[in-house]
N, CA, C, O and the ligand as a Tripos MOL2 file, in Angstrom:
@<TRIPOS>MOLECULE
protein
  229   227    58     0     0
PROTEIN
NO_CHARGES

@<TRIPOS>ATOM
      1 N          79.4620  136.3820  102.4260 N.3       1 MET1
      2 CA         78.0770  136.8200  102.6460 C.3       1 MET1
      3 C          77.5360  136.1330  103.8980 C.2       1 MET1
      4 O          77.3430  134.9170  103.9030 O.2       1 MET1
      5 N          77.2970  136.8820  104.9280 N.am      2 ILE2
      6 CA         76.7680  136.3290  106.1690 C.3       2 ILE2
      7 C          75.2640  136.6270  106.2220 C.2       2 ILE2
      8 O          74.8140  137.7560  106.0280 O.2       2 ILE2
      9 N          74.5340  135.5830  106.4900 N.am      3 LYS3
     10 CA         73.0870  135.7290  106.5580 C.3       3 LYS3
     11 C          72.6440  135.6110  108.0150 C.2       3 LYS3
     12 O          73.2270  134.8570  108.7940 O.2       3 LYS3
     13 N          71.6180  136.3560  108.3660 N.am      4 GLU4
     14 CA         71.0830  136.2560  109.7190 C.3       4 GLU4
     15 C          69.9080  135.2960  109.7170 C.2       4 GLU4
     16 O          68.9800  135.4240  108.9180 O.2       4 GLU4
     17 N          69.9630  134.3370  110.6200 N.am      5 TYR5
     18 CA         68.8620  133.3800  110.7370 C.3       5 TYR5
     19 C          68.0730  133.7250  111.9890 C.2       5 TYR5
     20 O          68.6010  133.7510  113.1000 O.2       5 TYR5
     21 N          66.8030  133.9880  111.7730 N.am      6 ARG6
     22 CA         65.9570  134.4500  112.8720 C.3       6 ARG6
     23 C          64.8270  133.4660  113.1560 C.2       6 ARG6
     24 O          64.3980  132.7100  112.2850 O.2       6 ARG6
     25 N          64.3690  133.4990  114.3780 N.am      7 CYS7
     26 CA         63.2390  132.6750  114.8010 C.3       7 CYS7
     27 C          61.9950  133.0860  114.0150 C.2       7 CYS7
     28 O          61.6760  134.2700  113.9070 O.2       7 CYS7
     29 N          61.2980  132.0830  113.4670 N.am      8 LYS8
     30 CA         60.1200  132.4120  112.6660 C.3       8 LYS8
     31 C          58.9410  132.8180  113.5410 C.2       8 LYS8
     32 O          57.9540  133.3760  113.0610 O.2       8 LYS8
     33 N          59.0590  132.5330  114.8020 N.am      9 ASN9
     34 CA         57.9680  132.8330  115.7270 C.3       9 ASN9
     35 C          58.0530  134.2480  116.2860 C.2       9 ASN9
     36 O          57.0640  134.9800  116.2740 O.2       9 ASN9
     37 N          59.2290  134.6360  116.7770 N.am     10 ASP10
     38 CA         59.3480  135.9500  117.4070 C.3      10 ASP10
     39 C          60.4350  136.8370  116.7970 C.2      10 ASP10
     40 O          60.6560  137.9560  117.2590 O.2      10 ASP10
     41 N          61.1120  136.3370  115.7610 N.am     11 GLY11
     42 CA         62.0800  137.1710  115.0560 C.3      11 GLY11
     43 C          63.4040  137.3540  115.7730 C.2      11 GLY11
     44 O          64.2310  138.1560  115.3400 O.2      11 GLY11
     45 N          63.6260  136.6180  116.8750 N.am     12 LYS12
     46 CA         64.9100  136.7350  117.5860 C.3      12 LYS12
     47 C          66.0250  136.1360  116.7340 C.2      12 LYS12
     48 O          65.8340  135.1350  116.0430 O.2      12 LYS12
     49 N          67.2070  136.7810  116.8000 N.am     13 LEU13
     50 CA         68.3550  136.3000  116.0320 C.3      13 LEU13
     51 C          68.8790  135.0010  116.6460 C.2      13 LEU13
     52 O          69.2350  134.9650  117.8240 O.2      13 LEU13
     53 N          68.9240  133.9480  115.8490 N.am     14 LEU14
     54 CA         69.3910  132.6500  116.3430 C.3      14 LEU14
     55 C          70.8740  132.4630  116.0720 C.2      14 LEU14
     56 O          71.6320  132.0980  116.9710 O.2      14 LEU14
     57 N          71.2840  132.7100  114.8510 N.am     15 PHE15
     58 CA         72.7050  132.6480  114.5190 C.3      15 PHE15
     59 C          72.9400  133.3770  113.2140 C.2      15 PHE15
     60 O          72.0150  133.6620  112.4540 O.2      15 PHE15
     61 N          74.2190  133.6700  112.9790 N.am     16 LYS16
     62 CA         74.6160  134.2740  111.7130 C.3      16 LYS16
     63 C          75.5720  133.3260  111.0330 C.2      16 LYS16
     64 O          76.3830  132.6770  111.6930 O.2      16 LYS16
     65 N          75.4860  133.2410  109.7440 N.am     17 GLY17
     66 CA         76.4110  132.3780  109.0320 C.3      17 GLY17
     67 C          75.9010  132.1000  107.6410 C.2      17 GLY17
     68 O          75.0400  132.8000  107.1100 O.2      17 GLY17
     69 N          76.4590  131.0590  107.0730 N.am     18 MET18
     70 CA         76.0740  130.6960  105.7250 C.3      18 MET18
     71 C          75.8770  129.1910  105.6880 C.2      18 MET18
     72 O          76.7520  128.4260  106.0960 O.2      18 MET18
     73 N          74.7440  128.7840  105.2060 N.am     19 LEU19
     74 CA         74.3980  127.3770  105.1340 C.3      19 LEU19
     75 C          74.3780  126.9780  103.6600 C.2      19 LEU19
     76 O          73.5840  127.4890  102.8700 O.2      19 LEU19
     77 N          75.2640  126.0600  103.3140 N.am     20 ILE20
     78 CA         75.3790  125.6820  101.9060 C.3      20 ILE20
     79 C          74.7250  124.3240  101.6490 C.2      20 ILE20
     80 O          74.0000  124.1390  100.6720 O.2      20 ILE20
     81 N          74.9980  123.3880  102.5460 N.am     21 GLU21
     82 CA         74.4680  122.0470  102.3430 C.3      21 GLU21
     83 C          73.7570  121.5830  103.5920 C.2      21 GLU21
     84 O          74.0090  122.0790  104.6900 O.2      21 GLU21
     85 N          72.8750  120.6350  103.4150 N.am     22 GLY22
     86 CA         72.1900  120.0350  104.5490 C.3      22 GLY22
     87 C          71.0750  120.9130  105.0660 C.2      22 GLY22
     88 O          70.5950  121.8150  104.3790 O.2      22 GLY22
     89 N          70.6760  120.6330  106.2760 N.am     23 GLN23
     90 CA         69.5570  121.3340  106.8750 C.3      23 GLN23
     91 C          69.8860  121.4760  108.3510 C.2      23 GLN23
     92 O          70.5410  120.6080  108.9280 O.2      23 GLN23
     93 N          69.4450  122.5480  108.9600 N.am     24 ILE24
     94 CA         69.7920  122.7560  110.3630 C.3      24 ILE24
     95 C          68.5240  123.0560  111.1610 C.2      24 ILE24
     96 O          67.6080  123.7300  110.6900 O.2      24 ILE24
     97 N          68.5080  122.5350  112.3680 N.am     25 GLU25
     98 CA         67.3990  122.7870  113.2800 C.3      25 GLU25
     99 C          67.9300  123.5420  114.4760 C.2      25 GLU25
    100 O          68.8910  123.1080  115.1120 O.2      25 GLU25
    101 N          67.3180  124.6640  114.7860 N.am     26 VAL26
    102 CA         67.7480  125.4730  115.9200 C.3      26 VAL26
    103 C          66.5360  125.7690  116.7860 C.2      26 VAL26
    104 O          65.4980  126.2190  116.3020 O.2      26 VAL26
    105 N          66.6930  125.5070  118.0770 N.am     27 LYS27
    106 CA         65.6160  125.7980  119.0100 C.3      27 LYS27
    107 C          65.8170  127.1980  119.5630 C.2      27 LYS27
    108 O          66.8950  127.5370  120.0510 O.2      27 LYS27
    109 N          64.7890  127.9930  119.4840 N.am     28 CYS28
    110 CA         64.8680  129.3610  119.9920 C.3      28 CYS28
    111 C          64.9240  129.3400  121.5130 C.2      28 CYS28
    112 O          64.1310  128.6620  122.1660 O.2      28 CYS28
    113 N          65.8890  130.1060  122.0780 N.am     29 LYS29
    114 CA         66.0350  130.1170  123.5330 C.3      29 LYS29
    115 C          64.8980  130.8940  124.1910 C.2      29 LYS29
    116 O          64.5790  130.6710  125.3580 O.2      29 LYS29
    117 N          64.3010  131.7930  123.4460 N.am     30 ALA30
    118 CA         63.2690  132.6390  124.0300 C.3      30 ALA30
    119 C          61.9070  131.9480  124.0600 C.2      30 ALA30
    120 O          61.2320  131.9500  125.0890 O.2      30 ALA30
    121 N          61.5060  131.3610  122.9400 N.am     31 CYS31
    122 CA         60.1430  130.8240  122.8630 C.3      31 CYS31
    123 C          60.1100  129.3120  122.6340 C.2      31 CYS31
    124 O          59.0330  128.7200  122.5690 O.2      31 CYS31
    125 N          61.2880  128.6820  122.5110 N.am     32 HIS32
    126 CA         61.4160  127.2270  122.3460 C.3      32 HIS32
    127 C          60.8270  126.7030  121.0480 C.2      32 HIS32
    128 O          60.5950  125.5030  120.8970 O.2      32 HIS32
    129 N          60.5930  127.5920  120.1330 N.am     33 GLU33
    130 CA         60.1710  127.2010  118.7970 C.3      33 GLU33
    131 C          61.3580  126.5350  118.0950 C.2      33 GLU33
    132 O          62.4770  127.0480  118.1410 O.2      33 GLU33
    133 N          61.1110  125.3950  117.4460 N.am     34 VAL34
    134 CA         62.1780  124.7530  116.6830 C.3      34 VAL34
    135 C          62.1020  125.2600  115.2430 C.2      34 VAL34
    136 O          61.1070  125.0650  114.5460 O.2      34 VAL34
    137 N          63.1760  125.9120  114.8250 N.am     35 ASN35
    138 CA         63.2460  126.4790  113.4760 C.3      35 ASN35
    139 C          64.1070  125.5820  112.5980 C.2      35 ASN35
    140 O          65.2040  125.1820  112.9890 O.2      35 ASN35
    141 N          63.6120  125.2760  111.4360 N.am     36 THR36
    142 CA         64.3720  124.4860  110.4790 C.3      36 THR36
    143 C          64.7870  125.3940  109.3340 C.2      36 THR36
    144 O          63.9690  126.1090  108.7560 O.2      36 THR36
    145 N          66.0860  125.3500  109.0150 N.am     37 PHE37
    146 CA         66.5930  126.2020  107.9440 C.3      37 PHE37
    147 C          67.1270  125.3590  106.8050 C.2      37 PHE37
    148 O          67.8440  124.3790  107.0100 O.2      37 PHE37
    149 N          66.7670  125.7570  105.6250 N.am     38 GLU38
    150 CA         67.2450  125.1160  104.4030 C.3      38 GLU38
    151 C          68.4920  125.8660  103.9300 C.2      38 GLU38
    152 O          68.6480  127.0530  104.2170 O.2      38 GLU38
    153 N          69.3680  125.1860  103.2160 N.am     39 PRO39
    154 CA         70.5650  125.8710  102.7210 C.3      39 PRO39
    155 C          70.2210  126.9750  101.7250 C.2      39 PRO39
    156 O          69.2060  126.9280  101.0300 O.2      39 PRO39
    157 N          71.1110  127.9750  101.6820 N.am     40 THR40
    158 CA         70.9820  129.0530  100.7110 C.3      40 THR40
    159 C          71.3080  128.4890   99.3310 C.2      40 THR40
    160 O          72.3580  127.8700   99.1590 O.2      40 THR40
    161 N          70.4430  128.6850   98.3540 N.am     41 PRO41
    162 CA         70.7860  128.2110   97.0030 C.3      41 PRO41
    163 C          72.0860  128.8440   96.5370 C.2      41 PRO41
    164 O          72.3440  130.0250   96.7690 O.2      41 PRO41
    165 N          72.8950  128.0300   95.8750 N.am     42 LEU42
    166 CA         74.2450  128.4670   95.5110 C.3      42 LEU42
    167 C          74.2490  129.7200   94.6410 C.2      42 LEU42
    168 O          75.1750  130.5260   94.7240 O.2      42 LEU42
    169 N          73.2350  129.8910   93.8160 N.am     43 HIS43
    170 CA         73.2220  131.0770   92.9610 C.3      43 HIS43
    171 C          73.0370  132.3620   93.7590 C.2      43 HIS43
    172 O          73.2820  133.4510   93.2420 O.2      43 HIS43
    173 N          72.6050  132.2470   95.0180 N.am     44 GLU44
    174 CA         72.4810  133.4340   95.8600 C.3      44 GLU44
    175 C          73.7630  133.6980   96.6410 C.2      44 GLU44
    176 O          73.9440  134.7680   97.2220 O.2      44 GLU44
    177 N          74.6560  132.6920   96.6440 N.am     45 VAL45
    178 CA         75.8830  132.8050   97.4350 C.3      45 VAL45
    179 C          76.9420  133.5960   96.6920 C.2      45 VAL45
    180 O          77.7280  134.3180   97.3060 O.2      45 VAL45
    181 N          76.9670  133.4640   95.3730 N.am     46 VAL46
    182 CA         78.0000  134.1400   94.5950 C.3      46 VAL46
    183 C          77.8490  135.6490   94.7030 C.2      46 VAL46
    184 O          76.7530  136.1860   94.8660 O.2      46 VAL46
    185 N          78.9770  136.2950   94.6080 N.am     47 CYS47
    186 CA         79.0140  137.7470   94.7410 C.3      47 CYS47
    187 C          78.3150  138.4140   93.5600 C.2      47 CYS47
    188 O          78.4700  138.0080   92.4080 O.2      47 CYS47
    189 N          77.5500  139.4370   93.8780 N.am     48 HIS48
    190 CA         76.8250  140.1500   92.8250 C.3      48 HIS48
    191 C          77.5580  141.4040   92.3600 C.2      48 HIS48
    192 O          77.0900  142.1140   91.4700 O.2      48 HIS48
    193 N          78.7200  141.6710   92.9740 N.am     49 LYS49
    194 CA         79.4840  142.8570   92.5830 C.3      49 LYS49
    195 C          80.1090  142.6530   91.2080 C.2      49 LYS49
    196 O          80.7140  141.6160   90.9350 O.2      49 LYS49
    197 N          79.9570  143.6290   90.3700 N.am     50 THR50
    198 CA         80.5740  143.5470   89.0510 C.3      50 THR50
    199 C          82.0880  143.5340   89.1950 C.2      50 THR50
    200 O          82.6630  144.3680   89.8950 O.2      50 THR50
    201 N          82.7220  142.5870   88.5310 N.am     51 GLY51
    202 CA         84.1810  142.5110   88.5640 C.3      51 GLY51
    203 C          84.7280  141.6340   89.6700 C.2      51 GLY51
    204 O          85.9320  141.3800   89.7000 O.2      51 GLY51
    205 N          83.9060  141.1700   90.5660 N.am     52 CYS52
    206 CA         84.3620  140.2900   91.6380 C.3      52 CYS52
    207 C          84.7000  138.9140   91.0750 C.2      52 CYS52
    208 O          83.9220  138.3650   90.2950 O.2      52 CYS52
    209 N          85.8580  138.3390   91.4580 N.am     53 PRO53
    210 CA         86.2490  137.0290   90.9190 C.3      53 PRO53
    211 C          85.3030  135.9070   91.3120 C.2      53 PRO53
    212 O          85.2820  134.8670   90.6550 O.2      53 PRO53
    213 N          84.5120  136.0950   92.3790 N.am     54 ASN54
    214 CA         83.5610  135.0630   92.7890 C.3      54 ASN54
    215 C          82.2750  135.0910   91.9820 C.2      54 ASN54
    216 O          81.4380  134.1930   92.0750 O.2      54 ASN54
    217 N          82.1430  136.1200   91.2060 N.am     55 ARG55
    218 CA         80.9150  136.3000   90.4610 C.3      55 ARG55
    219 C          80.7960  135.2310   89.3740 C.2      55 ARG55
    220 O          81.7610  134.9140   88.6790 O.2      55 ARG55
    221 N          79.6110  134.7000   89.2510 N.am     56 VAL56
    222 CA         79.3440  133.7120   88.1970 C.3      56 VAL56
    223 C          78.3410  134.3350   87.2270 C.2      56 VAL56
    224 O          77.2700  134.8000   87.6190 O.2      56 VAL56
    225 N          78.7070  134.3290   86.0060 N.am     57 ALA57
    226 CA         77.8620  134.9740   84.9890 C.3      57 ALA57
    227 C          76.5760  134.1740   84.7950 C.2      57 ALA57
    228 O          75.7320  134.5510   83.9820 O.2      57 ALA57
    229 ZN         61.5700  132.4560  119.2070 Zn       58 ZN58
@<TRIPOS>BOND
     1     1     2 1
     2     2     3 1
     3     3     4 2
     4     3     5 am
     5     5     6 1
     6     6     7 1
     7     7     8 2
     8     7     9 am
     9     9    10 1
    10    10    11 1
    11    11    12 2
    12    11    13 am
    13    13    14 1
    14    14    15 1
    15    15    16 2
    16    15    17 am
    17    17    18 1
    18    18    19 1
    19    19    20 2
    20    19    21 am
    21    21    22 1
    22    22    23 1
    23    23    24 2
    24    23    25 am
    25    25    26 1
    26    26    27 1
    27    27    28 2
    28    27    29 am
    29    29    30 1
    30    30    31 1
    31    31    32 2
    32    31    33 am
    33    33    34 1
    34    34    35 1
    35    35    36 2
    36    35    37 am
    37    37    38 1
    38    38    39 1
    39    39    40 2
    40    39    41 am
    41    41    42 1
    42    42    43 1
    43    43    44 2
    44    43    45 am
    45    45    46 1
    46    46    47 1
    47    47    48 2
    48    47    49 am
    49    49    50 1
    50    50    51 1
    51    51    52 2
    52    51    53 am
    53    53    54 1
    54    54    55 1
    55    55    56 2
    56    55    57 am
    57    57    58 1
    58    58    59 1
    59    59    60 2
    60    59    61 am
    61    61    62 1
    62    62    63 1
    63    63    64 2
    64    63    65 am
    65    65    66 1
    66    66    67 1
    67    67    68 2
    68    67    69 am
    69    69    70 1
    70    70    71 1
    71    71    72 2
    72    71    73 am
    73    73    74 1
    74    74    75 1
    75    75    76 2
    76    75    77 am
    77    77    78 1
    78    78    79 1
    79    79    80 2
    80    79    81 am
    81    81    82 1
    82    82    83 1
    83    83    84 2
    84    83    85 am
    85    85    86 1
    86    86    87 1
    87    87    88 2
    88    87    89 am
    89    89    90 1
    90    90    91 1
    91    91    92 2
    92    91    93 am
    93    93    94 1
    94    94    95 1
    95    95    96 2
    96    95    97 am
    97    97    98 1
    98    98    99 1
    99    99   100 2
   100    99   101 am
   101   101   102 1
   102   102   103 1
   103   103   104 2
   104   103   105 am
   105   105   106 1
   106   106   107 1
   107   107   108 2
   108   107   109 am
   109   109   110 1
   110   110   111 1
   111   111   112 2
   112   111   113 am
   113   113   114 1
   114   114   115 1
   115   115   116 2
   116   115   117 am
   117   117   118 1
   118   118   119 1
   119   119   120 2
   120   119   121 am
   121   121   122 1
   122   122   123 1
   123   123   124 2
   124   123   125 am
   125   125   126 1
   126   126   127 1
   127   127   128 2
   128   127   129 am
   129   129   130 1
   130   130   131 1
   131   131   132 2
   132   131   133 am
   133   133   134 1
   134   134   135 1
   135   135   136 2
   136   135   137 am
   137   137   138 1
   138   138   139 1
   139   139   140 2
   140   139   141 am
   141   141   142 1
   142   142   143 1
   143   143   144 2
   144   143   145 am
   145   145   146 1
   146   146   147 1
   147   147   148 2
   148   147   149 am
   149   149   150 1
   150   150   151 1
   151   151   152 2
   152   151   153 am
   153   153   154 1
   154   154   155 1
   155   155   156 2
   156   155   157 am
   157   157   158 1
   158   158   159 1
   159   159   160 2
   160   159   161 am
   161   161   162 1
   162   162   163 1
   163   163   164 2
   164   163   165 am
   165   165   166 1
   166   166   167 1
   167   167   168 2
   168   167   169 am
   169   169   170 1
   170   170   171 1
   171   171   172 2
   172   171   173 am
   173   173   174 1
   174   174   175 1
   175   175   176 2
   176   175   177 am
   177   177   178 1
   178   178   179 1
   179   179   180 2
   180   179   181 am
   181   181   182 1
   182   182   183 1
   183   183   184 2
   184   183   185 am
   185   185   186 1
   186   186   187 1
   187   187   188 2
   188   187   189 am
   189   189   190 1
   190   190   191 1
   191   191   192 2
   192   191   193 am
   193   193   194 1
   194   194   195 1
   195   195   196 2
   196   195   197 am
   197   197   198 1
   198   198   199 1
   199   199   200 2
   200   199   201 am
   201   201   202 1
   202   202   203 1
   203   203   204 2
   204   203   205 am
   205   205   206 1
   206   206   207 1
   207   207   208 2
   208   207   209 am
   209   209   210 1
   210   210   211 1
   211   211   212 2
   212   211   213 am
   213   213   214 1
   214   214   215 1
   215   215   216 2
   216   215   217 am
   217   217   218 1
   218   218   219 1
   219   219   220 2
   220   219   221 am
   221   221   222 1
   222   222   223 1
   223   223   224 2
   224   223   225 am
   225   225   226 1
   226   226   227 1
   227   227   228 2
@<TRIPOS>SUBSTRUCTURE
     1 MET1         2 RESIDUE 1 A MET
     2 ILE2         6 RESIDUE 1 A ILE
     3 LYS3        10 RESIDUE 1 A LYS
     4 GLU4        14 RESIDUE 1 A GLU
     5 TYR5        18 RESIDUE 1 A TYR
     6 ARG6        22 RESIDUE 1 A ARG
     7 CYS7        26 RESIDUE 1 A CYS
     8 LYS8        30 RESIDUE 1 A LYS
     9 ASN9        34 RESIDUE 1 A ASN
    10 ASP10       38 RESIDUE 1 A ASP
    11 GLY11       42 RESIDUE 1 A GLY
    12 LYS12       46 RESIDUE 1 A LYS
    13 LEU13       50 RESIDUE 1 A LEU
    14 LEU14       54 RESIDUE 1 A LEU
    15 PHE15       58 RESIDUE 1 A PHE
    16 LYS16       62 RESIDUE 1 A LYS
    17 GLY17       66 RESIDUE 1 A GLY
    18 MET18       70 RESIDUE 1 A MET
    19 LEU19       74 RESIDUE 1 A LEU
    20 ILE20       78 RESIDUE 1 A ILE
    21 GLU21       82 RESIDUE 1 A GLU
    22 GLY22       86 RESIDUE 1 A GLY
    23 GLN23       90 RESIDUE 1 A GLN
    24 ILE24       94 RESIDUE 1 A ILE
    25 GLU25       98 RESIDUE 1 A GLU
    26 VAL26      102 RESIDUE 1 A VAL
    27 LYS27      106 RESIDUE 1 A LYS
    28 CYS28      110 RESIDUE 1 A CYS
    29 LYS29      114 RESIDUE 1 A LYS
    30 ALA30      118 RESIDUE 1 A ALA
    31 CYS31      122 RESIDUE 1 A CYS
    32 HIS32      126 RESIDUE 1 A HIS
    33 GLU33      130 RESIDUE 1 A GLU
    34 VAL34      134 RESIDUE 1 A VAL
    35 ASN35      138 RESIDUE 1 A ASN
    36 THR36      142 RESIDUE 1 A THR
    37 PHE37      146 RESIDUE 1 A PHE
    38 GLU38      150 RESIDUE 1 A GLU
    39 PRO39      154 RESIDUE 1 A PRO
    40 THR40      158 RESIDUE 1 A THR
    41 PRO41      162 RESIDUE 1 A PRO
    42 LEU42      166 RESIDUE 1 A LEU
    43 HIS43      170 RESIDUE 1 A HIS
    44 GLU44      174 RESIDUE 1 A GLU
    45 VAL45      178 RESIDUE 1 A VAL
    46 VAL46      182 RESIDUE 1 A VAL
    47 CYS47      186 RESIDUE 1 A CYS
    48 HIS48      190 RESIDUE 1 A HIS
    49 LYS49      194 RESIDUE 1 A LYS
    50 THR50      198 RESIDUE 1 A THR
    51 GLY51      202 RESIDUE 1 A GLY
    52 CYS52      206 RESIDUE 1 A CYS
    53 PRO53      210 RESIDUE 1 A PRO
    54 ASN54      214 RESIDUE 1 A ASN
    55 ARG55      218 RESIDUE 1 A ARG
    56 VAL56      222 RESIDUE 1 A VAL
    57 ALA57      226 RESIDUE 1 A ALA
    58 ZN58       229 GROUP 0 **** ****
């Protein structure tokens, strides 16, 4: 599951990926806004497809 992380100020795409632990700070190249991203809660990371082995009941 790849998530798009966008600038909170102007909505520009900063990076794509998955953040599980820690916290990340990214400075927007367009408006120089510093965006802080929190990790995705683990329950949102697991696959929601029925029958997928990664799925957690
Ligand atoms: Zn920006």
